[in-house]
C-alpha positions in Angstrom: 73.2 82.2 101.9 72.5 85.8 102.9 69.0 86.4 104.4 67.2 89.3 102.8 64.8 91.2 104.8 61.5 92.8 103.7 61.2 96.2 105.3 57.6 97.4 105.8 56.3 100.7 106.9 53.4 100.2 109.3 51.5 103.4 109.5 49.3 102.2 112.4 47.4 104.3 114.9 45.1 103.0 117.6 41.9 105.0 117.8 38.3 104.9 118.8 34.9 106.5 118.2 31.3 106.4 119.1 28.1 107.4 117.5 24.5 106.8 118.3 23.4 110.4 118.7 19.9 111.6 118.8 18.8 113.7 115.9 19.2 117.4 116.9 17.9 120.1 114.5 20.4 122.8 113.4 20.2 126.1 115.2 21.2 129.5 113.6 22.4 130.7 117.0 25.6 128.8 117.1 28.4 129.0 114.6 31.8 127.3 114.3 34.0 127.7 117.4 37.6 128.6 117.4 40.3 126.0 117.2 41.0 124.6 120.7 44.4 124.3 122.3 44.7 121.0 124.1 46.6 120.4 127.3 50.0 118.7 127.2 48.7 115.2 127.8 45.2 114.7 126.4 43.6 111.2 126.7 44.6 109.1 123.7 41.6 107.1 122.6 42.2 104.2 120.2 40.6 101.3 118.3 42.5 98.0 118.3 42.9 96.9 114.7 45.3 95.2 112.3 48.4 97.2 111.1 48.2 99.3 107.9 51.4 99.3 105.9 52.7 102.1 103.8 56.2 102.8 102.4 58.0 105.9 103.5 60.3 107.8 101.1 61.1 106.9 97.5 60.4 103.4 96.4 62.4 101.1 94.2 59.3 100.5 92.0 59.5 103.5 89.6 57.0 105.6 91.4 56.8 108.1 94.3 55.3 108.3 97.8 53.0 111.4 97.9 51.1 112.7 100.9 48.6 115.6 100.8 46.2 117.2 103.2 42.6 116.6 102.2 40.9 118.4 105.1 41.8 120.6 108.0 38.6 121.6 109.6 36.8 122.2 112.9 33.3 120.7 113.2 31.5 123.1 115.6 27.8 123.6 115.1 27.9 121.6 111.9 24.4 120.1 111.3 23.7 120.6 107.6 27.2 122.1 107.2 29.6 119.5 105.9 33.2 120.2 105.0 33.5 120.7 101.2 36.9 120.4 99.5 38.5 119.7 96.2 40.8 116.8 95.5 43.2 116.6 92.5 45.3 113.4 91.8 49.0 113.5 92.8 51.7 114.1 90.2 52.8 110.5 90.3 51.5 107.0 89.5 50.0 105.0 92.3 47.9 101.9 93.0 47.7 102.1 96.8 46.0 104.8 98.9 45.8 105.2 102.7 44.0 108.0 104.7 44.9 109.2 108.1 42.1 110.8 110.2 43.3 112.6 113.3 40.9 114.4 115.7 41.2 116.4 118.9 38.4 117.6 121.1 37.8 119.0 124.6 34.7 119.7 126.7 31.3 118.0 126.8 29.9 116.4 123.7 27.9 113.5 122.3 29.5 110.8 120.1 28.9 111.7 116.5 28.6 109.9 113.2 31.0 111.0 110.4 30.9 110.0 106.7 33.4 110.9 104.0 32.4 111.0 100.4 34.2 111.4 97.1 31.4 113.0 95.1 28.3 110.9 95.9 30.3 107.7 96.9 30.8 106.9 100.6 34.4 106.0 101.2 34.7 106.1 105.0 32.2 105.9 107.8 33.4 106.6 111.3 32.3 108.0 114.7 33.8 110.2 117.3 35.0 109.5 120.8 33.4 111.6 123.6 35.7 114.3 124.9 36.8 115.1 128.4 37.6 118.4 130.1 41.3 117.8 129.7 40.9 116.8 126.0 41.2 113.7 123.9 43.0 112.8 120.7 42.8 109.9 118.3 44.0 108.9 114.9 42.9 106.2 112.5 44.6 105.0 109.3 42.5 103.2 106.6 43.3 101.6 103.3 41.1 103.1 100.5 42.7 101.9 97.3 39.4 100.0 96.5 38.3 103.5 95.3 41.2 104.0 92.9 38.9 104.7 90.0 37.8 107.8 91.9 41.2 108.8 93.2 42.6 108.8 89.6 40.3 111.8 88.7 39.5 115.2 90.4 36.8 114.8 93.0 34.7 116.9 95.4 35.3 115.8 99.0 32.4 116.0 101.3 32.9 115.1 105.0 29.7 115.2 107.0 30.1 115.2 110.8 27.0 116.8 112.4 27.7 118.4 115.7 26.1 120.7 118.2 27.7 123.6 120.1 25.9 125.5 122.8 26.4 126.5 126.5 26.1 122.9 127.6 27.7 120.9 124.7 31.0 122.7 124.2 33.2 120.1 122.4 34.1 120.8 118.8 36.0 118.3 116.7 39.3 119.6 115.3 40.1 117.3 112.4 42.9 116.6 109.9 42.5 114.2 107.0 45.6 113.3 104.9 46.0 110.8 102.1 49.2 108.9 101.1 49.6 107.6 97.5 52.2 105.0 96.5 52.8 102.0 94.3 53.2 98.3 95.2 54.0 95.6 92.6 51.5 92.8 92.3 48.8 94.9 94.0 45.4 93.3 93.5 43.2 94.9 90.7 40.6 97.4 91.7 37.3 98.3 90.0 37.3 100.2 86.7 34.2 102.2 87.5 32.4 103.0 90.8 28.8 104.1 91.1 26.9 105.3 94.2 23.6 103.9 95.5 23.0 107.1 97.4 20.9 110.3 97.4 23.5 111.9 95.1 23.4 115.4 96.7 27.0 116.4 96.1 26.0 119.0 93.5 24.2 120.8 96.3 27.2 120.4 98.6 25.3 118.1 100.8 26.0 114.5 102.1 24.4 111.7 100.0 23.3 109.1 102.6 19.7 107.9 102.6 17.8 108.1 105.9 15.5 105.1 106.3 12.6 104.9 106.7 11.6 108.1 104.9 13.9 108.3 101.9 13.3 106.2 98.8 16.7 104.5 98.9 17.0 103.6 95.2 18.9 104.6 92.0 18.7 103.7 88.3 21.6 103.2 86.0 22.3 102.1 82.5 25.5 100.1 83.0 28.3 99.5 80.5 27.7 96.3 78.5 31.3 95.0 78.7 31.3 93.9 82.3 33.1 90.9 83.6 32.4 91.2 87.3 30.3 93.4 89.6 30.0 93.8 93.3 27.8 95.9 95.6 28.8 97.0 99.0 26.2 98.0 101.7 26.9 100.5 104.5 24.3 100.9 107.2 24.0 101.7 110.9 21.1 102.5 113.2 20.7 105.8 114.9 18.2 107.3 117.4 15.5 104.7 118.2 17.5 102.1 116.2 20.9 102.5 117.8 20.3 99.6 120.2 18.1 97.6 117.8 19.3 94.3 119.3 17.4 95.2 122.5 14.1 96.2 120.9 10.9 94.3 121.6 8.1 93.0 119.4 5.5 95.4 118.2 2.8 93.7 120.4 4.8 94.3 123.5 6.0 98.0 123.3 3.6 98.9 126.1 4.5 96.1 128.5 6.0 98.5 131.0 4.0 101.7 130.0 3.1 102.4 133.7 6.7 102.2 134.9 9.2 103.1 132.2 7.1 104.1 129.2 6.9 102.9 125.6 9.6 100.5 124.4 11.2 100.5 120.9 9.8 97.9 118.6 10.1 95.9 115.4 12.0 93.1 117.3 15.7 92.8 118.0 16.4 91.5 114.5 17.5 93.6 111.5 18.2 92.8 107.9 19.6 95.2 105.3 18.4 94.1 101.8 19.6 94.8 98.3 17.1 94.6 95.4 17.8 94.7 91.7 14.8 95.5 89.6 12.6 94.4 92.5 14.3 91.1 93.1 16.3 90.3 96.2 20.0 90.1 95.3 21.6 89.7 98.8 21.4 90.8 102.4 23.5 92.1 105.3 22.8 91.1 108.9 24.5 94.1 110.7 27.2 93.9 113.2 26.0 95.4 116.5 28.1 98.6 116.6 28.4 100.2 120.1 29.5 103.8 119.9 31.5 105.5 122.7 28.4 106.7 124.5 26.8 103.3 124.3 25.6 101.2 127.3 27.8 103.1 129.8 30.5 105.7 129.0 33.0 104.1 131.3 33.5 101.2 128.9 35.0 103.3 126.1 37.9 105.3 127.6 40.4 104.9 126.1 39.6 101.7 124.2 36.7 102.3 121.9 34.2 99.6 120.7 35.0 97.1 117.9 34.9 98.9 114.5 33.6 102.2 116.1 36.2 104.2 114.2 35.7 102.3 110.9 32.3 100.7 110.3 32.6 97.8 107.9 30.6 97.3 104.7 29.0 94.1 103.4 30.0 92.8 100.0 27.4 91.2 97.7 28.6 89.8 94.3 26.0 90.7 91.6 28.0 89.0 88.8 25.1 86.5 88.2 22.9 89.5 87.3 25.2 90.7 84.4 23.2 89.1 81.6 20.3 91.3 82.7 22.3 94.4 83.6 24.4 94.5 80.4 21.3 94.6 78.1 21.7 98.4 77.5 18.5 99.2 79.5 18.1 101.1 82.8 18.0 99.0 86.0 17.0 99.8 89.5 19.1 99.3 92.6 17.3 99.6 96.0 18.2 99.2 99.7 15.7 98.4 102.4 16.1 97.8 106.1 13.6 95.5 107.9 12.8 94.2 111.3 10.1 91.7 112.4 6.4 92.5 112.8 3.9 90.4 114.8 0.9 92.6 114.3 -1.0 89.9 112.5 -0.1 87.3 115.1 2.5 85.7 112.9 6.1 86.8 112.9 7.0 88.2 109.5 9.5 90.7 108.0 8.1 94.1 108.7 9.5 95.9 105.7 10.4 98.9 107.9 12.0 99.9 111.2 11.9 102.6 113.7 13.7 105.9 113.1 16.3 105.6 111.7 19.0 103.9 109.6 21.7 105.8 107.7 22.4 103.8 104.5 24.3 103.9 101.2 25.6 101.4 98.7 28.4 101.3 96.1 28.5 99.5 92.8 32.0 98.3 91.8 32.3 97.4 88.1 35.1 95.4 86.5 35.4 95.8 82.7 35.8 93.1 80.0 37.6 94.0 76.7 36.4 97.2 75.1 33.7 96.5 72.5 32.6 93.2 74.0 29.0 92.7 75.2 28.3 90.4 78.1 25.4 88.1 77.6 24.1 84.9 79.2 21.2 83.3 81.0 18.8 85.1 83.3 19.7 84.8 87.0 17.9 82.1 88.9 17.1 83.4 92.3 16.5 81.0 95.2 15.7 83.3 98.2 12.7 82.1 100.1 11.4 84.0 103.0 13.6 83.6 106.1 12.6 81.1 108.8 11.5 83.1 111.8 10.7 81.7 115.3 9.6 83.9 118.2 8.3 83.5 121.7 7.6 85.8 124.6 6.4 85.6 128.2 5.5 88.2 130.7 5.1 87.7 134.5 3.3 89.9 137.0 4.0 90.9 140.5 1.6 90.9 143.5 -0.1 94.1 142.4 -0.8 92.7 138.9 1.7 94.9 137.2 4.1 93.4 134.7 7.4 92.5 136.4 9.4 90.7 133.7 9.3 90.2 129.9 11.3 87.4 128.3 11.4 87.2 124.5 13.3 85.0 122.0 14.0 85.3 118.3 15.6 82.9 115.9 16.1 83.5 112.2 17.8 81.6 109.4 18.1 82.4 105.7 19.6 80.9 102.6 20.1 82.7 99.3 21.5 81.4 96.1 21.6 83.3 92.8 23.1 81.7 89.7 23.4 82.2 86.0 25.8 81.6 83.0 27.6 84.5 81.5 29.4 84.9 78.1 32.4 87.3 78.0 35.4 87.7 75.7 37.0 84.8 77.7 34.2 82.4 76.9 31.2 81.0 78.8 31.2 80.2 82.5 28.8 79.6 85.4 28.6 82.3 88.1 26.9 82.3 91.4 26.4 84.0 94.8 25.2 82.3 97.9 24.6 83.3 101.6 23.7 81.2 104.6 22.9 83.0 107.8 21.7 82.2 111.3 20.6 84.4 114.2 19.5 83.9 117.8 18.5 86.5 120.4 17.4 86.3 124.0 16.2 89.4 125.9 15.0 89.5 129.5 13.6 92.7 130.9 13.1 92.6 134.7 12.5 94.9 137.6 9.5 96.3 135.7 11.8 97.2 132.8 14.7 98.8 134.7 17.1 95.9 134.1 17.8 94.2 130.8 19.9 91.2 129.8 20.7 90.6 126.1 22.4 87.6 124.5 22.7 87.5 120.7 24.6 85.5 118.2 24.8 86.2 114.4 26.7 84.0 112.0 27.0 83.8 108.2 28.9 82.4 105.3 29.0 84.1 101.9 30.4 82.6 98.8 31.0 83.7 95.2 32.1 81.8 92.1 34.9 84.3 91.8 36.6 82.3 94.7 35.7 85.1 97.1 34.3 83.7 100.4 33.6 85.2 103.8 32.5 83.7 107.1 31.7 85.7 110.1 30.1 85.6 113.6 29.1 88.3 116.0 28.5 87.1 119.6 27.1 89.7 122.1 26.1 89.6 125.7 25.0 92.8 127.6 23.6 93.0 131.1 22.5 96.5 132.3 20.8 97.6 135.5 19.4 101.1 136.0 18.0 102.7 139.2 16.7 106.1 140.1 15.4 106.1 143.7 13.6 109.1 145.3 16.8 110.3 147.0 17.9 111.8 143.6 20.8 109.4 142.9 21.2 107.7 139.5 23.0 104.4 139.0 24.0 102.4 136.0 25.7 99.0 136.3 26.6 97.1 133.2 28.7 94.2 131.9 29.3 93.2 128.4 31.1 90.5 126.4 31.2 90.8 122.6 33.3 89.6 119.7 34.0 89.7 115.9 35.2 86.6 114.1 35.9 87.0 110.4 37.6 85.0 107.7 38.0 86.3 104.1 39.3 84.2 101.2 39.9 85.4 97.7 39.4 88.6 95.8 37.5 90.9 98.2 36.6 94.4 97.2 37.8 95.8 100.5 41.4 95.3 101.6 41.6 92.4 104.1 45.0 93.3 105.5 47.0 90.4 104.1 48.2 92.4 101.1 50.3 94.4 103.5 52.3 91.2 104.3 52.6 90.2 100.6 54.8 93.2 99.7 58.1 92.9 97.9 61.3 94.3 99.4 60.9 98.0 100.1 62.7 100.2 102.7 60.0 101.1 105.2 59.6 101.9 108.9 57.1 101.2 111.6 54.9 104.0 112.9 53.4 103.8 116.3 51.3 106.1 118.5 52.7 108.5 121.0 50.3 110.8 122.7 48.0 110.3 119.7 50.7 111.2 117.1 52.7 109.0 114.9 56.3 108.3 115.7 58.5 106.4 113.3 61.2 103.8 114.0 62.8 101.0 112.0 61.2 97.5 112.0 61.7 94.6 109.7 59.5 91.7 108.7 61.1 88.4 107.6 61.4 88.0 103.8 60.5 84.3 104.2 56.8 84.9 104.8 54.6 82.9 102.5 52.2 84.4 100.0 48.9 84.7 101.7 45.4 84.2 100.2 43.1 84.3 103.2 42.8 86.6 106.2 41.4 85.8 109.7 40.4 88.3 112.4 39.3 87.2 115.9 38.7 89.8 118.6 36.8 90.0 121.8 35.9 92.7 124.3 34.9 92.2 127.9 34.1 94.9 130.3 32.4 96.2 133.5 31.3 99.8 133.8 29.4 101.9 136.4 27.8 105.3 136.5 26.9 107.1 139.7 25.3 110.5 140.2 24.7 111.9 143.6 24.5 115.4 144.9 26.7 117.7 142.7 29.0 115.0 141.4 28.7 112.2 138.8 31.3 109.5 138.0 31.7 106.8 135.4 34.3 104.1 135.9 35.0 101.1 133.8 37.3 98.2 133.0 37.6 96.9 129.4 39.8 94.1 128.1 40.4 93.4 124.4 42.2 90.5 122.8 42.8 90.9 119.1 44.3 88.4 116.7 44.9 88.9 113.0 46.3 86.1 110.9 46.5 84.7 107.4 46.6 81.5 105.5 48.9 80.5 102.6 47.6 79.8 99.1 46.4 76.2 99.0 46.6 75.8 102.8 43.7 77.9 104.0 43.1 75.7 107.0 46.5 76.5 108.5 46.6 80.0 110.0 49.8 82.1 110.4 49.6 84.7 113.2 50.6 88.1 111.8 49.5 90.5 114.6 48.3 90.1 118.2 47.3 92.7 120.7 46.1 92.2 124.3 45.1 95.4 126.1 43.5 96.2 129.4 42.2 99.6 130.5 41.0 100.5 134.0 39.3 103.9 134.6 40.8 105.6 131.5 44.2 104.1 132.2 45.9 101.4 130.1 47.3 99.0 132.6 48.4 96.2 130.2 49.3 96.4 126.6 51.0 93.4 124.9 51.7 93.3 121.2 53.3 90.9 118.7 54.0 91.5 115.0 54.9 88.4 113.1 56.0 86.7 116.3 58.1 89.6 117.6 57.1 91.6 120.7 56.7 95.3 120.1 56.0 98.0 122.6 53.6 100.9 122.3 54.0 104.1 124.3 51.2 104.5 126.8 49.4 107.5 128.1 48.0 107.1 131.6 45.2 109.3 132.8 43.7 109.2 136.2 39.9 108.7 136.3 38.1 112.0 135.8 35.0 113.3 137.3 32.0 113.0 135.1 30.0 116.2 134.6 27.0 116.5 136.9 23.9 115.8 134.8 21.0 118.2 134.7 18.1 116.8 136.6 15.1 117.7 134.4 13.0 115.2 132.6 15.0 112.0 133.4 13.9 108.7 132.0 15.5 105.4 132.7 14.7 104.1 129.2 16.4 107.2 127.8 19.5 106.4 130.0 19.3 102.9 128.4 18.9 104.5 125.0 16.1 102.0 124.4 12.9 104.0 124.6 11.4 107.4 125.5 10.3 106.2 128.9 8.7 108.1 131.8 10.4 110.8 133.8 11.8 110.1 137.2 9.2 112.4 138.7 6.5 110.3 137.1 7.9 107.1 138.7 8.3 108.7 142.1 11.3 111.0 142.2 12.9 114.2 140.9 14.1 114.2 137.3 17.4 114.1 135.4 18.3 113.9 131.8 19.0 111.2 129.2 22.1 109.1 128.6 23.6 111.6 126.1 24.2 114.0 129.0 26.2 111.5 130.9 29.6 112.4 129.8 33.0 113.2 131.3 33.6 116.9 131.1 
């Protein structure tokens, strides 16, 4: 018997980004800069992630493959000046969509947060890598067919990437965004209607994210009455004083080292993003600790960027149990909060607020029942008691009576169950949503606050009666030491170990990656990265692959990084190793995992020294770009604060602690 082969086009680019920038007000003195011409071999930054598959050329499924440019834009001084564009659907039928975001930059610049909207709906949250004097380039490909209801109609595209250009920060971001539309048989159904939980500012040509605390992050809608399923996604990340929220202290201890390093950031190292419907808790997200490319120490993130730095994940919350209430023809309120822990009263309780700030949005995905039907049923029964919170802390003093160390621990658990019975055109059925979460955190501040050790573990299991289920864990260990002696030198030594473990079963809103390996026979090719650009070459996947129903992702990053500043020179070096495994399980055999993609990569001082990849058991090679370690730009020595180097507090200047000054972490960048 002849063996047929399934040809798949893997449009896959490794990329990387980093955000966590301080809020900088716009200035009328600096406009957009001219497009930069990059050297022959810029540094290729990348994020390690699972392949994204897209057919190339005409398909055999009665449709076309269509690619169009959505944005070609330079973000220079772009605070309050997002890209505004117009999208019109392609002249062919489609049910799958991928976007390709490619960026070049050169000079000195912070990492920046970028958000793409279709109208008022966030569809892509990313961050930038920090440029070098010789230039950088990266690309990222993302599946976005979960937004098909929007792609089918004309839309206003808003891409917000706030950036600063002046005599010191010279790096603009030259961006190109393209979308590819195509059709795949047996593609999973997507939502019939999509509504934003956002500030809805697209009519004013402004981005629609809420900034919390400050904004009232709520909307009201009168939903269609013929709903069969509904899911809300939450997108949130901390900025400014909340970027390193997992290192923050309790409110009662923010002044523990006021005499040495200044005020610390508070509200504890725990954060919870909450969804409320008509004032009742409907679900939560315990955020993944994103580390942007300027985070901890710059030497970690060249060229491998942090986990998910180029594509920040969203949390799914099934609100189907709320449909008997939401389909009553009345207006209903959807609201998002972010909370830490407060111990002002002596007891540890949810604070209801955080420091400044969190950038948040939500999206409501609605799936219709038959036209003319009305969904009814029982009121949702909500079992969501307050979380169990345990905290402890202890400070020690040195011989002078000053605080020398602070050790603090946090442990939180939470269980949520929401259930009801709904009546649709298909009959009556029970529906439910449940979450079980656990969190522990240990922080040790020593050397009067100059050193910090963080060990954190977050795990959770979400389950819906729709057969969707997700389990996840986020281990994190960071050890950082900072010194600024009177001789004018500055040193940062840091190590980290972190991971993301994720399993998804059933009908998730966001593509889990397994659908790419459930394609029927279609001529395709594999696209890999060469100097940041896609190159195409034939590759085949065996047609004998089973049909998958569950996806598994397991990745770890381990690294060591140093920063040194002395005299007129500053350097940042680092070694980062990442192991990435993406697998799947066959329908009915979810406990047996089939490895689909594996990558093991090691980078030393901006050079990839090891890169091993396997796709469905076959070894594949990726072109590498090797770059010698570059000198880091000399930092300005005015107003230095070690806590600012940490990104974990305003701190006291170096002059105040016995030496001349230098600036904050955001100025520590390779030029």
